[in-house]
KOLPA-242203 format. One record per residue (C-alpha): residue in one letter; chain; x, y, z. Coordinates in steps of 0.2 Angstrom, whole numbers, plus 5000, padded with zeros to 4 digits. Layout:
! residues N
("A"; "A"; (X; Y; Z))
...
! end
This chain:
! residues 434
("X"; "A"; (4974; 5114; 5041))
("X"; "A"; (4961; 5127; 5044))
("X"; "A"; (4945; 5117; 5047))
("X"; "A"; (4948; 5099; 5048))
("X"; "A"; (4962; 5085; 5048))
("X"; "A"; (4955; 5068; 5046))
("X"; "A"; (4966; 5052; 5048))
("X"; "A"; (4960; 5035; 5043))
("X"; "A"; (4971; 5019; 5044))
("X"; "A"; (4972; 5001; 5048))
("X"; "A"; (4984; 5007; 5062))
("X"; "A"; (4989; 5023; 5071))
("X"; "A"; (5002; 5026; 5084))
("X"; "A"; (5003; 5043; 5092))
("X"; "A"; (5022; 5041; 5095))
("X"; "A"; (5026; 5041; 5077))
("X"; "A"; (5039; 5054; 5073))
("X"; "A"; (5036; 5064; 5057))
("X"; "A"; (5053; 5072; 5056))
("X"; "A"; (5065; 5060; 5064))
("X"; "A"; (5083; 5066; 5067))
("X"; "A"; (5091; 5050; 5075))
("X"; "A"; (5093; 5058; 5092))
("X"; "A"; (5089; 5047; 5106))
("X"; "A"; (5080; 5059; 5117))
("X"; "A"; (5065; 5057; 5129))
("X"; "A"; (5057; 5072; 5122))
("X"; "A"; (5052; 5071; 5103))
("X"; "A"; (5042; 5086; 5098))
("X"; "A"; (5038; 5079; 5081))
("X"; "A"; (5028; 5065; 5088))
("X"; "A"; (5011; 5065; 5078))
("X"; "A"; (5000; 5063; 5093))
("X"; "A"; (5008; 5078; 5102))
("X"; "A"; (5007; 5088; 5086))
("X"; "A"; (4988; 5085; 5084))
("X"; "A"; (4984; 5090; 5102))
("X"; "A"; (4994; 5106; 5100))
("X"; "A"; (4986; 5110; 5084))
("X"; "A"; (4969; 5108; 5092))
("X"; "A"; (4973; 5119; 5107))
("X"; "A"; (4981; 5132; 5096))
("X"; "A"; (4966; 5133; 5084))
("X"; "A"; (4950; 5130; 5094))
("X"; "A"; (4939; 5129; 5078))
("X"; "A"; (4950; 5115; 5070))
("X"; "A"; (4941; 5098; 5070))
("X"; "A"; (4954; 5083; 5071))
("X"; "A"; (4948; 5065; 5070))
("X"; "A"; (4957; 5049; 5069))
("X"; "A"; (4949; 5032; 5065))
("X"; "A"; (4959; 5016; 5066))
("X"; "A"; (4955; 4998; 5065))
("X"; "A"; (4952; 4989; 5082))
("X"; "A"; (4960; 4972; 5079))
("X"; "A"; (4950; 4958; 5088))
("X"; "A"; (4967; 4950; 5092))
("X"; "A"; (4976; 4966; 5099))
("X"; "A"; (4993; 4960; 5096))
("X"; "A"; (5001; 4975; 5087))
("X"; "A"; (5013; 4986; 5095))
("X"; "A"; (5002; 5001; 5095))
("X"; "A"; (4987; 4991; 5102))
("X"; "A"; (4985; 4978; 5116))
("X"; "A"; (4969; 4970; 5124))
("X"; "A"; (4965; 4987; 5132))
("X"; "A"; (4963; 4995; 5114))
("X"; "A"; (4974; 5008; 5105))
("X"; "A"; (4988; 5017; 5113))
("X"; "A"; (4981; 5033; 5105))
("X"; "A"; (4964; 5030; 5114))
("X"; "A"; (4973; 5033; 5130))
("X"; "A"; (4985; 5047; 5123))
("X"; "A"; (4970; 5057; 5116))
("X"; "A"; (4959; 5055; 5131))
("X"; "A"; (4954; 5072; 5138))
("X"; "A"; (4961; 5081; 5123))
("X"; "A"; (4952; 5090; 5109))
("X"; "A"; (4957; 5076; 5097))
("X"; "A"; (4943; 5064; 5093))
("X"; "A"; (4950; 5046; 5092))
("X"; "A"; (4939; 5031; 5088))
("X"; "A"; (4942; 5013; 5085))
("X"; "A"; (4933; 5005; 5070))
("X"; "A"; (4927; 4987; 5073))
("X"; "A"; (4912; 4987; 5061))
("X"; "A"; (4919; 4973; 5050))
("X"; "A"; (4917; 4954; 5050))
("X"; "A"; (4927; 4945; 5063))
("X"; "A"; (4945; 4944; 5056))
("X"; "A"; (4942; 4957; 5042))
("X"; "A"; (4953; 4973; 5043))
("X"; "A"; (4949; 4991; 5040))
("X"; "A"; (4964; 4993; 5028))
("X"; "A"; (4960; 5010; 5020))
("X"; "A"; (4974; 5023; 5023))
("X"; "A"; (4972; 5041; 5020))
("X"; "A"; (4974; 5059; 5028))
("X"; "A"; (4962; 5072; 5022))
("X"; "A"; (4965; 5091; 5026))
("X"; "A"; (4951; 5103; 5024))
("X"; "A"; (4944; 5092; 5010))
("X"; "A"; (4957; 5102; 5000))
("X"; "A"; (4972; 5091; 5001))
("X"; "A"; (4973; 5072; 5003))
("X"; "A"; (4985; 5058; 5005))
("X"; "A"; (4981; 5040; 5000))
("X"; "A"; (4993; 5026; 5000))
("X"; "A"; (4999; 5010; 5008))
("X"; "A"; (5008; 5016; 5024))
("X"; "A"; (5000; 5018; 5041))
("X"; "A"; (5006; 5031; 5053))
("X"; "A"; (5015; 5020; 5065))
("X"; "A"; (5033; 5020; 5072))
("X"; "A"; (5042; 5007; 5060))
("X"; "A"; (5037; 5015; 5043))
("X"; "A"; (5049; 5029; 5041))
("X"; "A"; (5063; 5028; 5028))
("X"; "A"; (5072; 5038; 5015))
("X"; "A"; (5073; 5034; 4997))
("X"; "A"; (5091; 5029; 4999))
("X"; "A"; (5086; 5014; 5011))
("X"; "A"; (5103; 5015; 5019))
("X"; "A"; (5110; 5001; 5029))
("X"; "A"; (5115; 5012; 5043))
("X"; "A"; (5101; 5025; 5046))
("X"; "A"; (5100; 5033; 5063))
("X"; "A"; (5083; 5040; 5059))
("X"; "A"; (5074; 5023; 5058))
("X"; "A"; (5072; 5024; 5076))
("X"; "A"; (5058; 5015; 5087))
("X"; "A"; (5052; 5022; 5103))
("X"; "A"; (5062; 5010; 5113))
("X"; "A"; (5078; 5017; 5103))
("X"; "A"; (5079; 5001; 5093))
("X"; "A"; (5082; 5002; 5075))
("X"; "A"; (5070; 4995; 5062))
("X"; "A"; (5074; 4989; 5045))
("X"; "A"; (5073; 4998; 5028))
("X"; "A"; (5056; 5000; 5022))
("X"; "A"; (5047; 5005; 5006))
("X"; "A"; (5031; 5014; 5005))
("X"; "A"; (5022; 5025; 4992))
("X"; "A"; (5008; 5037; 4994))
("X"; "A"; (4999; 5048; 4982))
("X"; "A"; (4995; 5067; 4986))
("X"; "A"; (4980; 5075; 4977))
("X"; "A"; (4970; 5091; 4979))
("X"; "A"; (4953; 5098; 4972))
("X"; "A"; (4938; 5086; 4969))
("X"; "A"; (4949; 5071; 4972))
("X"; "A"; (4953; 5077; 4990))
("X"; "A"; (4935; 5081; 4992))
("X"; "A"; (4929; 5064; 4987))
("X"; "A"; (4941; 5056; 5000))
("X"; "A"; (4934; 5067; 5013))
("X"; "A"; (4917; 5061; 5009))
("X"; "A"; (4923; 5043; 5010))
("X"; "A"; (4931; 5047; 5028))
("X"; "A"; (4914; 5054; 5034))
("X"; "A"; (4905; 5038; 5027))
("X"; "A"; (4918; 5027; 5036))
("X"; "A"; (4916; 5038; 5052))
("X"; "A"; (4897; 5036; 5052))
("X"; "A"; (4898; 5017; 5049))
("X"; "A"; (4911; 5015; 5064))
("X"; "A"; (4904; 5027; 5076))
("X"; "A"; (4886; 5030; 5072))
("X"; "A"; (4890; 5049; 5071))
("X"; "A"; (4885; 5058; 5055))
("X"; "A"; (4897; 5072; 5051))
("X"; "A"; (4891; 5087; 5042))
("X"; "A"; (4897; 5090; 5024))
("X"; "A"; (4909; 5105; 5024))
("X"; "A"; (4907; 5121; 5015))
("X"; "A"; (4913; 5120; 4997))
("X"; "A"; (4932; 5122; 4998))
("X"; "A"; (4943; 5133; 4987))
("X"; "A"; (4960; 5125; 4982))
("X"; "A"; (4972; 5124; 4996))
("X"; "A"; (4991; 5128; 4995))
("X"; "A"; (5001; 5114; 4988))
("X"; "A"; (5014; 5108; 5000))
("X"; "A"; (5031; 5116; 4997))
("X"; "A"; (5044; 5102; 4993))
("X"; "A"; (5032; 5091; 4984))
("X"; "A"; (5031; 5097; 4966))
("X"; "A"; (5015; 5090; 4957))
("X"; "A"; (5019; 5077; 4944))
("X"; "A"; (5002; 5078; 4936))
("X"; "A"; (4989; 5092; 4935))
("X"; "A"; (4971; 5094; 4927))
("X"; "A"; (4969; 5075; 4927))
("X"; "A"; (4954; 5064; 4933))
("X"; "A"; (4957; 5053; 4948))
("X"; "A"; (4948; 5037; 4950))
("X"; "A"; (4944; 5029; 4967))
("X"; "A"; (4943; 5010; 4968))
("X"; "A"; (4937; 5002; 4984))
("X"; "A"; (4934; 4986; 4992))
("X"; "A"; (4920; 4983; 5005))
("X"; "A"; (4914; 4966; 5011))
("X"; "A"; (4896; 4961; 5010))
("X"; "A"; (4891; 4961; 5028))
("X"; "A"; (4875; 4966; 5038))
("X"; "A"; (4865; 4971; 5023))
("X"; "A"; (4879; 4981; 5015))
("X"; "A"; (4883; 4975; 4997))
("X"; "A"; (4899; 4969; 4991))
("X"; "A"; (4910; 4983; 4984))
("X"; "A"; (4924; 4975; 4973))
("X"; "A"; (4930; 4989; 4962))
("X"; "A"; (4948; 4985; 4966))
("X"; "A"; (4947; 4967; 4960))
("X"; "A"; (4937; 4972; 4944))
("X"; "A"; (4950; 4986; 4940))
("X"; "A"; (4965; 4975; 4943))
("X"; "A"; (4959; 4961; 4931))
("X"; "A"; (4953; 4974; 4918))
("X"; "A"; (4970; 4982; 4918))
("X"; "A"; (4980; 4965; 4917))
("X"; "A"; (4969; 4960; 4902))
("X"; "A"; (4972; 4977; 4893))
("X"; "A"; (4990; 4979; 4896))
("X"; "A"; (5001; 4979; 4880))
("X"; "A"; (5019; 4981; 4884))
("X"; "A"; (5023; 4981; 4903))
("X"; "A"; (5014; 4976; 4919))
("X"; "A"; (5024; 4983; 4934))
("X"; "A"; (5018; 4978; 4951))
("X"; "A"; (5025; 4981; 4968))
("X"; "A"; (5016; 4975; 4983))
("X"; "A"; (5017; 4968; 5001))
("X"; "A"; (5009; 4952; 4996))
("X"; "A"; (5006; 4941; 4980))
("X"; "A"; (4993; 4927; 4985))
("X"; "A"; (4978; 4932; 4975))
("X"; "A"; (4974; 4917; 4964))
("X"; "A"; (4963; 4927; 4952))
("X"; "A"; (4977; 4939; 4948))
("X"; "A"; (4990; 4925; 4946))
("X"; "A"; (4978; 4916; 4933))
("X"; "A"; (4976; 4932; 4924))
("X"; "A"; (4995; 4935; 4923))
("X"; "A"; (4998; 4917; 4918))
("X"; "A"; (4986; 4919; 4903))
("X"; "A"; (4995; 4935; 4897))
("X"; "A"; (5013; 4927; 4899))
("X"; "A"; (5007; 4913; 4888))
("X"; "A"; (5003; 4925; 4874))
("X"; "A"; (5017; 4926; 4861))
("X"; "A"; (5016; 4945; 4860))
("X"; "A"; (5010; 4948; 4878))
("X"; "A"; (5016; 4960; 4890))
("X"; "A"; (5031; 4959; 4902))
("X"; "A"; (5027; 4956; 4920))
("X"; "A"; (5038; 4963; 4934))
("X"; "A"; (5034; 4959; 4952))
("X"; "A"; (5043; 4967; 4966))
("X"; "A"; (5039; 4960; 4984))
("X"; "A"; (5049; 4957; 5000))
("X"; "A"; (5060; 4942; 5000))
("X"; "A"; (5052; 4937; 5016))
("X"; "A"; (5038; 4944; 5026))
("X"; "A"; (5044; 4953; 5042))
("X"; "A"; (5031; 4945; 5054))
("X"; "A"; (5030; 4926; 5058))
("X"; "A"; (5011; 4925; 5054))
("X"; "A"; (5013; 4933; 5037))
("X"; "A"; (5028; 4922; 5034))
("X"; "A"; (5019; 4906; 5038))
("X"; "A"; (5003; 4911; 5028))
("X"; "A"; (5007; 4924; 5015))
("X"; "A"; (5024; 4918; 5010))
("X"; "A"; (5019; 4900; 5008))
("X"; "A"; (5004; 4905; 4998))
("X"; "A"; (5014; 4916; 4987))
("X"; "A"; (5027; 4902; 4982))
("X"; "A"; (5017; 4891; 4971))
("X"; "A"; (5010; 4906; 4962))
("X"; "A"; (5027; 4913; 4958))
("X"; "A"; (5033; 4895; 4953))
("X"; "A"; (5017; 4894; 4942))
("X"; "A"; (5021; 4910; 4933))
("X"; "A"; (5039; 4906; 4930))
("X"; "A"; (5034; 4889; 4922))
("X"; "A"; (5021; 4899; 4911))
("X"; "A"; (5035; 4911; 4906))
("X"; "A"; (5039; 4903; 4889))
("X"; "A"; (5045; 4919; 4882))
("X"; "A"; (5056; 4926; 4896))
("X"; "A"; (5045; 4940; 4901))
("X"; "A"; (5042; 4937; 4919))
("X"; "A"; (5053; 4943; 4934))
("X"; "A"; (5049; 4941; 4952))
("X"; "A"; (5061; 4952; 4962))
("X"; "A"; (5065; 4957; 4980))
("X"; "A"; (5075; 4973; 4984))
("X"; "A"; (5091; 4973; 4994))
("X"; "A"; (5101; 4987; 5002))
("X"; "A"; (5119; 4990; 4996))
("X"; "A"; (5125; 4978; 5009))
("X"; "A"; (5112; 4965; 5004))
("X"; "A"; (5100; 4967; 5018))
("X"; "A"; (5082; 4965; 5014))
("X"; "A"; (5071; 4980; 5011))
("X"; "A"; (5053; 4977; 5017))
("X"; "A"; (5041; 4981; 5002))
("X"; "A"; (5024; 4987; 5010))
("X"; "A"; (5019; 4998; 4995))
("X"; "A"; (5004; 4994; 4984))
("X"; "A"; (5008; 5001; 4967))
("X"; "A"; (5003; 4995; 4949))
("X"; "A"; (5008; 5003; 4933))
("X"; "A"; (5001; 4997; 4916))
("X"; "A"; (5011; 5002; 4901))
("X"; "A"; (5012; 5021; 4900))
("X"; "A"; (4993; 5022; 4902))
("X"; "A"; (4988; 5018; 4920))
("X"; "A"; (4995; 5020; 4937))
("X"; "A"; (4987; 5015; 4954))
("X"; "A"; (4993; 5018; 4972))
("X"; "A"; (4983; 5014; 4987))
("X"; "A"; (4980; 5001; 5001))
("X"; "A"; (4975; 4986; 4991))
("X"; "A"; (4987; 4971; 4992))
("X"; "A"; (4988; 4958; 4979))
("X"; "A"; (4980; 4945; 4991))
("X"; "A"; (4963; 4937; 4992))
("X"; "A"; (4958; 4948; 5007))
("X"; "A"; (4959; 4964; 4996))
("X"; "A"; (4947; 4956; 4984))
("X"; "A"; (4932; 4956; 4996))
("X"; "A"; (4936; 4954; 5014))
("X"; "A"; (4945; 4969; 5020))
("X"; "A"; (4941; 4987; 5016))
("X"; "A"; (4953; 4995; 5003))
("X"; "A"; (4955; 5012; 4994))
("X"; "A"; (4966; 5015; 4979))
("X"; "A"; (4968; 5030; 4968))
("X"; "A"; (4970; 5028; 4949))
("X"; "A"; (4975; 5039; 4935))
("X"; "A"; (4973; 5035; 4917))
("X"; "A"; (4986; 5044; 4905))
("X"; "A"; (4976; 5052; 4891))
("X"; "A"; (4988; 5065; 4886))
("X"; "A"; (5007; 5064; 4881))
("X"; "A"; (5012; 5073; 4897))
("X"; "A"; (5002; 5061; 4908))
("X"; "A"; (5009; 5046; 4900))
("X"; "A"; (5027; 5053; 4902))
("X"; "A"; (5024; 5056; 4920))
("X"; "A"; (5017; 5038; 4922))
("X"; "A"; (5033; 5031; 4914))
("X"; "A"; (5044; 5043; 4924))
("X"; "A"; (5036; 5037; 4940))
("X"; "A"; (5038; 5018; 4936))
("X"; "A"; (5057; 5021; 4931))
("X"; "A"; (5060; 5031; 4946))
("X"; "A"; (5054; 5017; 4957))
("X"; "A"; (5066; 5005; 4948))
("X"; "A"; (5080; 5017; 4949))
("X"; "A"; (5079; 5020; 4967))
("X"; "A"; (5080; 5001; 4970))
("X"; "A"; (5095; 4999; 4958))
("X"; "A"; (5104; 5015; 4965))
("X"; "A"; (5104; 5021; 4947))
("X"; "A"; (5104; 5038; 4939))
("X"; "A"; (5088; 5040; 4930))
("X"; "A"; (5096; 5046; 4914))
("X"; "A"; (5107; 5031; 4913))
("X"; "A"; (5092; 5020; 4916))
("X"; "A"; (5082; 5029; 4902))
("X"; "A"; (5097; 5027; 4890))
("X"; "A"; (5098; 5008; 4894))
("X"; "A"; (5079; 5006; 4892))
("X"; "A"; (5079; 5015; 4875))
("X"; "A"; (5093; 5004; 4869))
("X"; "A"; (5086; 4988; 4874))
("X"; "A"; (5068; 4992; 4870))
("X"; "A"; (5059; 4984; 4885))
("X"; "A"; (5060; 4983; 4904))
("X"; "A"; (5065; 4965; 4908))
("X"; "A"; (5082; 4966; 4897))
("X"; "A"; (5085; 4983; 4905))
("X"; "A"; (5083; 4977; 4923))
("X"; "A"; (5094; 4961; 4919))
("X"; "A"; (5108; 4972; 4912))
("X"; "A"; (5108; 4985; 4926))
("X"; "A"; (5106; 4973; 4940))
("X"; "A"; (5124; 4968; 4941))
("X"; "A"; (5126; 4972; 4960))
("X"; "A"; (5111; 4961; 4964))
("X"; "A"; (5100; 4975; 4972))
("X"; "A"; (5085; 4966; 4965))
("X"; "A"; (5086; 4948; 4969))
("X"; "A"; (5075; 4934; 4962))
("X"; "A"; (5062; 4929; 4974))
("X"; "A"; (5066; 4912; 4982))
("X"; "A"; (5052; 4900; 4983))
("X"; "A"; (5060; 4884; 4990))
("X"; "A"; (5053; 4867; 4987))
("X"; "A"; (5034; 4863; 4989))
("X"; "A"; (5029; 4856; 5006))
("X"; "A"; (5014; 4850; 5015))
("X"; "A"; (5012; 4866; 5024))
("X"; "A"; (5013; 4876; 5008))
("X"; "A"; (4999; 4865; 5000))
("X"; "A"; (4988; 4867; 5015))
("X"; "A"; (4990; 4886; 5016))
("X"; "A"; (4988; 4889; 4998))
("X"; "A"; (4974; 4877; 4995))
("X"; "A"; (4963; 4884; 5009))
("X"; "A"; (4968; 4902; 5009))
("X"; "A"; (4973; 4901; 5028))
("X"; "A"; (4973; 4919; 5035))
("X"; "A"; (4969; 4926; 5018))
("X"; "A"; (4950; 4923; 5014))
("X"; "A"; (4943; 4932; 4999))
("X"; "A"; (4925; 4934; 5007))
("X"; "A"; (4916; 4933; 5023))
("X"; "A"; (4909; 4916; 5018))
("X"; "A"; (4926; 4909; 5014))
("X"; "A"; (4933; 4915; 5031))
("X"; "A"; (4922; 4902; 5040))
("X"; "A"; (4926; 4887; 5030))
("X"; "A"; (4940; 4877; 5023))
("X"; "A"; (4938; 4877; 5004))
("X"; "A"; (4950; 4871; 4991))
("X"; "A"; (4950; 4884; 4977))
("X"; "A"; (4952; 4878; 4959))
("X"; "A"; (4970; 4876; 4954))
("X"; "A"; (4979; 4886; 4941))
("X"; "A"; (4976; 4880; 4924))
! end
């Protein structure tokens, strides 16, 4: 960074290690908070800002009733840290991005907090998955997109808009930026493509509802021809389930592959999101007359669960989305969200989109990409390929259990998962799946 580093997230913990080595030492020079402070002091002209959501409940590890740990860590330093609470009560600032000089930007599903690091191998024994108290955290899957050029500049503008809304401080637009150096070790998979930005913003205090994420999701489901690949932290959005059920009912409709955690890691999400997810998955399995639907949860080589926190959607070989938006009701119109999207309009772009989707499945299956490609070409579609290559059970069917009274209460009233500001304040039974 030469001029600015801007970090936006639902959560931020200054103790997060960017290059963990597994050593249990009291001095971790790769902690992100320390790095940001040292950068500011070494480069007096560098503007570093962090904007993180202030939860009204203050129950997360990086936050308590006094506010964020980062607020205290950055006090008296050149790093500008602010807490965002300009959303309706209970709604979350859920957008996640890092913008460097308006020239490079990261946007995805992972916050900069202490329990998110992992390698592609998702090893059962991984000393680098180390928490500040030296406990180990479980295997975790995240996905982020890195962009430069005008796309990075647009995300910089979105950060400044969010900063102004949360703090009342208007930041000046930077001078036009020349292209920055692309990071070594992260070869670009696409170039000279248009990048779309899809947002969610709740209607509140005179601000209009922005539901680009919802509209784009439903449009992509409706237009898919062969394969819908979804991996997500949640699956509780009734509108998405209804759209998928309609496509599964078509004799020539697309395959639908859903990859989610087998069980949510937190007790609150388990009691709300998991129980709301179960009837939707049962409904889609019942609608799957042609054997084109799979709901799967990844496992390590020893059978331990991998937490899926990514928010990825790939439609055929034509469209890929990566961002912060979950497949839950909140992401439709209650939380703030930001996804990046690319439509493959050239042969090279379409090949890159397919390679990316296959890479995700290969890393879950611990499979060589060439072997996976050969199996897919011989079988002609994704579901038979996954079934054939999943002999070790690395992708297990999602268990839904038996219907219960609690499940019915949670799913019918969207408890903890409102789709709008109005819905967050009343119990309302939504229309059942047809």
